FIKOLGU-505282 format. One record per residue (C-alpha): residue number from 1; x, y, z. Coordinates in steps of 0.02 Angstrom, whole numbers, plus 50000, padded with zeros to 5 digits. Layout:
BEGIN
(atom NUM, (X, Y, Z))
...
// end
This chain:
BEGIN
(atom 1, (53925, 52300, 50335))
(atom 2, (53773, 52244, 50241))
(atom 3, (53711, 52078, 50163))
(atom 4, (53557, 52063, 50064))
(atom 5, (53416, 51938, 50123))
(atom 6, (53290, 51945, 49987))
(atom 7, (53229, 52114, 49970))
(atom 8, (53304, 52162, 50136))
(atom 9, (53470, 52208, 50201))
(atom 10, (53551, 52150, 50357))
(atom 11, (53675, 52261, 50444))
(atom 12, (53814, 52188, 50545))
(atom 13, (53980, 52223, 50630))
(atom 14, (54125, 52103, 50638))
(atom 15, (54277, 52135, 50733))
(atom 16, (54428, 52047, 50789))
(atom 17, (54563, 51926, 50738))
(atom 18, (54508, 51806, 50593))
(atom 19, (54561, 51658, 50698))
(atom 20, (54472, 51699, 50858))
(atom 21, (54329, 51607, 50933))
(atom 22, (54176, 51696, 50866))
(atom 23, (54048, 51769, 51000))
(atom 24, (53893, 51826, 50924))
(atom 25, (53793, 51963, 51020))
(atom 26, (53605, 51996, 51001))
(atom 27, (53524, 52157, 51052))
(atom 28, (53351, 52205, 51134))
(atom 29, (53189, 52278, 51053))
(atom 30, (53219, 52462, 51014))
(atom 31, (53398, 52444, 51022))
(atom 32, (53542, 52400, 50902))
(atom 33, (53715, 52326, 50915))
(atom 34, (53773, 52474, 51016))
(atom 35, (53696, 52418, 51172))
(atom 36, (53836, 52296, 51183))
(atom 37, (53969, 52443, 51180))
(atom 38, (54042, 52419, 51346))
(atom 39, (54065, 52225, 51312))
(atom 40, (54142, 52240, 51141))
(atom 41, (54319, 52297, 51200))
(atom 42, (54318, 52170, 51341))
(atom 43, (54292, 52028, 51211))
(atom 44, (54413, 52105, 51089))
(atom 45, (54549, 52121, 51220))
(atom 46, (54530, 51930, 51258))
(atom 47, (54550, 51879, 51070))
(atom 48, (54371, 51849, 51029))
(atom 49, (54304, 51884, 50849))
(atom 50, (54141, 51979, 50893))
(atom 51, (53991, 51979, 50779))
(atom 52, (53840, 52101, 50813))
(atom 53, (53699, 52092, 50688))
(atom 54, (53559, 52223, 50684))
(atom 55, (53377, 52152, 50700))
(atom 56, (53261, 52181, 50563))
(atom 57, (53201, 52362, 50576))
(atom 58, (53340, 52413, 50692))
(atom 59, (53494, 52499, 50671))
(atom 60, (53548, 52481, 50491))
(atom 61, (53443, 52332, 50459))
(atom 62, (53287, 52357, 50346))
(atom 63, (53124, 52310, 50414))
(atom 64, (53030, 52158, 50338))
(atom 65, (52861, 52182, 50247))
(atom 66, (52732, 52148, 50384))
(atom 67, (52765, 52043, 50535))
(atom 68, (52894, 51899, 50566))
(atom 69, (52905, 51759, 50674))
(atom 70, (53050, 51732, 50813))
(atom 71, (53113, 51575, 50718))
(atom 72, (53132, 51687, 50560))
(atom 73, (53229, 51816, 50660))
(atom 74, (53334, 51671, 50707))
(atom 75, (53360, 51620, 50529))
(atom 76, (53430, 51793, 50499))
(atom 77, (53573, 51755, 50618))
(atom 78, (53596, 51588, 50529))
(atom 79, (53595, 51674, 50354))
(atom 80, (53736, 51803, 50425))
(atom 81, (53837, 51659, 50497))
(atom 82, (53819, 51565, 50325))
(atom 83, (53870, 51714, 50238))
(atom 84, (54034, 51737, 50347))
(atom 85, (54065, 51541, 50344))
(atom 86, (54053, 51543, 50524))
(atom 87, (54029, 51357, 50567))
(atom 88, (54028, 51366, 50769))
(atom 89, (54012, 51501, 50890))
(atom 90, (53965, 51569, 51059))
(atom 91, (53790, 51654, 51054))
(atom 92, (53745, 51785, 51190))
(atom 93, (53572, 51864, 51179))
(atom 94, (53475, 52011, 51278))
(atom 95, (53294, 52023, 51300))
(atom 96, (53212, 51989, 51124))
(atom 97, (53401, 51938, 51070))
(atom 98, (53392, 51808, 51206))
(atom 99, (53228, 51740, 51132))
(atom 100, (53304, 51735, 50952))
(atom 101, (53455, 51649, 51035))
(atom 102, (53332, 51512, 51111))
(atom 103, (53261, 51483, 50940))
(atom 104, (53429, 51469, 50861))
(atom 105, (53481, 51345, 51002))
(atom 106, (53337, 51240, 50966))
(atom 107, (53355, 51226, 50775))
(atom 108, (53539, 51251, 50763))
(atom 109, (53618, 51190, 50923))
(atom 110, (53757, 51093, 50831))
(atom 111, (53821, 51259, 50779))
(atom 112, (53855, 51330, 50963))
(atom 113, (53996, 51311, 51081))
(atom 114, (53881, 51394, 51211))
(atom 115, (53733, 51491, 51251))
(atom 116, (53721, 51643, 51361))
(atom 117, (53549, 51727, 51393))
(atom 118, (53519, 51895, 51476))
(atom 119, (53345, 51958, 51529))
(atom 120, (53234, 51863, 51426))
(atom 121, (53092, 51740, 51436))
(atom 122, (53039, 51569, 51370))
(atom 123, (52869, 51632, 51316))
(atom 124, (52748, 51783, 51280))
(atom 125, (52759, 51927, 51404))
(atom 126, (52633, 51957, 51542))
(atom 127, (52501, 52075, 51487))
(atom 128, (52497, 52025, 51292))
(atom 129, (52430, 52130, 51157))
(atom 130, (52289, 52210, 51241))
(atom 131, (52373, 52293, 51397))
(atom 132, (52559, 52285, 51352))
(atom 133, (52583, 52310, 51161))
(atom 134, (52422, 52404, 51100))
(atom 135, (52439, 52553, 51207))
(atom 136, (52628, 52564, 51150))
(atom 137, (52578, 52547, 50961))
(atom 138, (52436, 52676, 50988))
(atom 139, (52567, 52806, 51063))
(atom 140, (52693, 52775, 50944))
(atom 141, (52567, 52787, 50795))
(atom 142, (52492, 52950, 50860))
(atom 143, (52670, 53022, 50868))
(atom 144, (52745, 52952, 50704))
(atom 145, (52894, 52883, 50811))
(atom 146, (52942, 52791, 50969))
(atom 147, (52971, 52948, 51059))
(atom 148, (52827, 52917, 51179))
(atom 149, (52899, 52759, 51235))
(atom 150, (53081, 52818, 51268))
(atom 151, (53070, 52875, 51443))
(atom 152, (52973, 52726, 51504))
(atom 153, (53096, 52607, 51422))
(atom 154, (53248, 52684, 51500))
(atom 155, (53147, 52668, 51670))
(atom 156, (53122, 52478, 51648))
(atom 157, (53308, 52460, 51580))
(atom 158, (53424, 52539, 51710))
(atom 159, (53411, 52599, 51886))
(atom 160, (53380, 52781, 51932))
(atom 161, (53562, 52796, 51986))
(atom 162, (53632, 52769, 51817))
(atom 163, (53571, 52923, 51730))
(atom 164, (53676, 53048, 51843))
(atom 165, (53823, 52927, 51836))
(atom 166, (53837, 52912, 51653))
(atom 167, (53717, 53050, 51576))
(atom 168, (53784, 53041, 51394))
(atom 169, (53761, 52850, 51385))
(atom 170, (53585, 52865, 51459))
(atom 171, (53539, 52989, 51325))
(atom 172, (53620, 52881, 51193))
(atom 173, (53504, 52723, 51243))
(atom 174, (53362, 52847, 51243))
(atom 175, (53394, 52919, 51080))
(atom 176, (53413, 52741, 51004))
(atom 177, (53232, 52699, 51069))
(atom 178, (53154, 52853, 50996))
(atom 179, (53246, 52820, 50820))
(atom 180, (53192, 52644, 50801))
(atom 181, (53077, 52620, 50652))
(atom 182, (52891, 52594, 50684))
(atom 183, (52898, 52444, 50575))
(atom 184, (53033, 52355, 50657))
(atom 185, (52963, 52379, 50835))
(atom 186, (52799, 52323, 50791))
(atom 187, (52860, 52163, 50701))
(atom 188, (52969, 52132, 50851))
(atom 189, (52826, 52154, 50982))
(atom 190, (52713, 52040, 50873))
(atom 191, (52856, 51913, 50865))
(atom 192, (52859, 51911, 51049))
(atom 193, (52664, 51904, 51076))
(atom 194, (52675, 51740, 50977))
(atom 195, (52817, 51666, 51047))
(atom 196, (52835, 51504, 51166))
(atom 197, (52989, 51388, 51162))
(atom 198, (52951, 51300, 51336))
(atom 199, (52913, 51141, 51240))
(atom 200, (53077, 51150, 51143))
(atom 201, (53197, 51196, 51276))
(atom 202, (53217, 51033, 51357))
(atom 203, (53298, 50973, 51204))
(atom 204, (53435, 51094, 51205))
(atom 205, (53598, 51014, 51247))
(atom 206, (53705, 51167, 51224))
(atom 207, (53796, 51231, 51392))
(atom 208, (53678, 51379, 51444))
(atom 209, (53699, 51512, 51562))
(atom 210, (53550, 51628, 51608))
(atom 211, (53588, 51802, 51686))
(atom 212, (53446, 51918, 51751))
(atom 213, (53443, 52070, 51856))
(atom 214, (53339, 52054, 52019))
(atom 215, (53245, 52214, 51975))
(atom 216, (53211, 52172, 51797))
(atom 217, (53020, 52205, 51777))
(atom 218, (53008, 52173, 51590))
(atom 219, (53067, 52001, 51584))
(atom 220, (53071, 51956, 51775))
(atom 221, (53185, 51833, 51866))
(atom 222, (53043, 51703, 51868))
(atom 223, (53048, 51683, 51682))
(atom 224, (53232, 51674, 51675))
(atom 225, (53249, 51547, 51805))
(atom 226, (53112, 51454, 51705))
(atom 227, (53224, 51436, 51549))
(atom 228, (53359, 51374, 51671))
(atom 229, (53254, 51240, 51732))
(atom 230, (53193, 51182, 51566))
(atom 231, (53360, 51162, 51479))
(atom 232, (53458, 51018, 51546))
(atom 233, (53609, 51076, 51650))
(atom 234, (53584, 51257, 51626))
(atom 235, (53648, 51379, 51762))
(atom 236, (53560, 51537, 51821))
(atom 237, (53650, 51692, 51889))
(atom 238, (53552, 51845, 51977))
(atom 239, (53623, 52015, 51973))
(atom 240, (53586, 52122, 52127))
(atom 241, (53511, 52310, 52102))
(atom 242, (53502, 52279, 51914))
(atom 243, (53370, 52302, 51799))
(atom 244, (53356, 52242, 51609))
(atom 245, (53522, 52303, 51549))
(atom 246, (53662, 52247, 51670))
(atom 247, (53791, 52237, 51532))
(atom 248, (53779, 52424, 51516))
(atom 249, (53751, 52475, 51691))
(atom 250, (53866, 52359, 51781))
(atom 251, (53991, 52325, 51640))
(atom 252, (54134, 52252, 51746))
(atom 253, (54023, 52135, 51838))
(atom 254, (53931, 52078, 51684))
(atom 255, (54093, 52053, 51584))
(atom 256, (54176, 51955, 51733))
(atom 257, (54021, 51837, 51724))
(atom 258, (54035, 51828, 51541))
(atom 259, (54217, 51796, 51524))
(atom 260, (54210, 51662, 51656))
(atom 261, (54083, 51578, 51552))
(atom 262, (54162, 51583, 51388))
(atom 263, (54325, 51522, 51453))
(atom 264, (54248, 51370, 51533))
(atom 265, (54332, 51208, 51459))
(atom 266, (54197, 51117, 51360))
// end
């Protein structure tokens, strides 16, 4: 489904009973809503109404003209919620989706029942533009696509054991990287480069759970633990033998953590 935001269209999927509690799932950079495929039936089976928007320049959503901030990406989520007349929800974000979710919690905490963050960071990533992003920009500009980034992304996201166990799913994730628009990836990366919510997190009063794989090199455990320390009362769970996408590689374990969190009385 599509809604219009100025000269852009935002693509989203909404499934589940009209009267079910709403859970919004935010994806990572160079993926789309499909990264949550393993968790969607789990949530639907529990009676939740599941909203999955595509970030600017990802999946079916149009890219913006030029760069954007993480706060602006959070306002895209608010726009979709307003359009759907969703007043309050549970918000779950992965990677840059977790960064967007943190910005949303700071700006719109009164709209959240709970916040769950997976493999994310409270600030710009180590390496910065010169050593992290510019080499990726150069490679994708030369190729005219994100194809040069696909294999290295998969190495960061899942363990070596995942590919032989689920080769079709591995290929699906890889092809999503390669098919992501250059404009969407670049804008998301620049938003990360200019992102820091460490000063704002202590003001978040929403019940918060932070989950991270112990082998996550892109958004390491230290940064995730920092989020849990900065948000009052937040909890931290570390998943063993997991990298950046535990919801895909260990869906049953992740689903158990997620459902236990969502079911907690508040």
